[in-house]
N, C-alpha and C positions, 0 to 999 in steps of 0.2 A: 187492704194488705195484698190482694191479688195484683193490684196495679204495680206495687213495688217489686213483686216477683217477676212480673212481665218486663219491667224495666231492667232488672237484673239479667233476665234471659236475653233481652235485646242487647245489653251491654256485653254479655258473654259472646253472642253471635258476632257483634261488631269487633270485639277483640280477636276472636278467631279469624274473621275475614282479614283483618289488618295483619295478623301474624302470618297467615297463609300468603297474602300479597307480598309481604316482606321476604318470605322464603323464596317465592317464585321469582321476584325481581332480583334477589341476591344470586340465585342459581343462574338467571339469564345474564347478569353482569359478569359473574365468574366465567361462564361459558364464552361470552364475548371477549373477555380479557384473555382467556386461553387461546382463542382463535387468533387474536391480534398478536400475541406473543409468538405463536407459531409462524404466522406471516412475517413477522419482524426477523425471526431467526432464519427463515428461508431467504429473506432479503439479504441479511448479513452474510449468509453463506455464499449467495450469488456474487455479492460485491467482493468478498474475500477471493473467490475464484478468479474474478475479473482482475483484481489488483495483483494477485500472484502471477497470473498469466502476463500482465503487462510488465511486471518486474522481471519475469523470466525472459520476455522478448527484449527488454532493454539490456539485460545482462548479456544475452547472446550477441546482440548488435554491438554492444560496447566491446566485448571480447574480440569480435571481428575487426572493428575499427582499431583497437589497440594493437592487434597483431599486424594489421596492414601498416600502421604507423611505425611499429618496431622494425618491420622489414624494410621500409623506406629509409628509416634512420640508419639501420645497419649498412644498407647499400650506399647511402651518402657518406658515411664514415669510411667505408671501404674506398670509395672514389677519392676522398680527401687524402687518405693514406697513400693510395697509388700515385696521385699527382704530387704529393709531398716527396715521395721516393723518387719519382721522375725528375723533380726539380731540385733535389737536395744538393747536388753538386753545383748547380747554378746558384743556388741560395748561399752556399758556402763561399763561392767566388765573389758574389756580390757583397757579402758581409766583410770579407777580407778587403775588398776595394773600398768600401765605405769607411772602415775603421783606419784604412791607410796602411795596412800591413802587406801590401802587394809589392814585394821587393823585386 
């Protein structure tokens, strides 16, 4: 009978060792997962800052280019209007001649 009790004691020690190993490994895995999550969150924050900075730079550059284009377009329209006004009388004469109303 003593043999069976030793076997039970050995089984108990074995179960305790396995239980402790599971707890230790689980704690290590949870710690590792927590560290990886923190690293990933830091990485995501850095990427978000980079993307937001790039979007901001693109927005500023786009605004500058848009303003430049609008100024050039306004100047071109003004030049067209000026030339049109200068040549309006000549244009009217040309139309009258082409239509045949120049009596």
